[in-house]
C-alpha positions in Angstrom: 82.8 -36.4 23.5 84.0 -35.6 27.1 82.5 -37.3 30.1 82.4 -35.5 33.5 82.4 -38.1 36.2 80.9 -40.6 33.7 77.6 -38.7 33.7 77.9 -35.6 31.5 78.9 -35.5 27.9 80.5 -32.3 26.4 80.1 -32.3 22.6 81.6 -29.6 20.3 79.6 -29.3 17.1 80.8 -26.9 14.4 79.2 -25.6 11.2 82.3 -23.7 10.0 85.1 -24.8 7.7 87.3 -27.6 9.0 90.5 -25.6 8.7 89.1 -22.6 10.6 87.8 -24.8 13.4 91.0 -26.7 13.7 93.1 -23.5 13.8 90.7 -22.1 16.5 91.0 -25.2 18.6 94.8 -25.3 18.3 95.1 -21.5 19.1 93.0 -22.0 22.3 94.7 -25.2 23.3 91.4 -27.1 23.3 91.6 -30.9 23.1 88.1 -32.0 22.3 86.7 -34.2 19.5 84.9 -32.0 17.0 81.8 -33.0 15.2 80.9 -31.1 12.0 77.3 -30.5 11.2 76.3 -32.5 8.1 72.6 -31.6 7.9 70.5 -28.6 8.9 70.1 -28.4 12.6 66.6 -28.5 14.2 65.1 -25.0 14.4 65.6 -24.8 18.2 69.4 -25.1 17.6 69.6 -22.4 14.9 71.6 -19.4 15.9 73.6 -16.8 14.1 75.8 -16.0 17.2 79.1 -17.7 17.7 79.6 -19.4 20.0 76.2 -20.7 21.1 76.1 -23.2 23.9 73.2 -25.4 24.9 72.8 -27.4 28.1 70.3 -30.2 27.7 68.6 -32.1 30.5 68.3 -35.9 30.6 65.0 -35.7 28.7 66.6 -33.7 25.9 64.9 -30.4 26.8 67.0 -27.2 26.4 67.9 -25.9 29.9 70.4 -23.3 28.8 70.6 -21.5 25.5 73.5 -19.0 25.8 75.0 -17.0 22.9 78.5 -15.5 23.2 81.4 -16.2 25.5 80.6 -17.4 29.0 82.5 -19.0 31.9 81.3 -22.6 31.7 83.8 -23.6 34.5 81.9 -21.5 37.1 80.4 -22.8 40.4 77.0 -21.8 39.1 77.4 -24.1 36.0 78.6 -26.9 38.2 75.7 -26.5 40.5 73.3 -26.5 37.5 74.9 -29.7 36.1 74.7 -31.3 39.6 71.0 -30.4 39.8 70.3 -31.8 36.3 72.0 -35.1 37.2 69.7 -35.4 40.2 66.6 -35.3 37.9 
C-alpha cells in the first residue's frame, strides 16, 4: 500500500498469475506491494478490461471506474483526490 501525504492509499490488486504480474511490474519499474485476489471480487469490481482502476471516496463509494490505460499522475487526478480528501 502506498500512502500519499499520509491520506491516500494506492493498492495494486491482481487476479493474474504471480509470475506474469511480477514480470510486468519489473518491466515497468513499478515498486508497489501487490495483493493477489483470493476470492471472487464484489460484482461492482468485476471487469474484463485490463487494467481497470477504481478511485473510492472515504465512504467506500466508487468515484472513478476507468478501464484501460490512463494518466493517473495528471493535475485533474490530483484535484479529484484533493476534493475527495476534503469530504
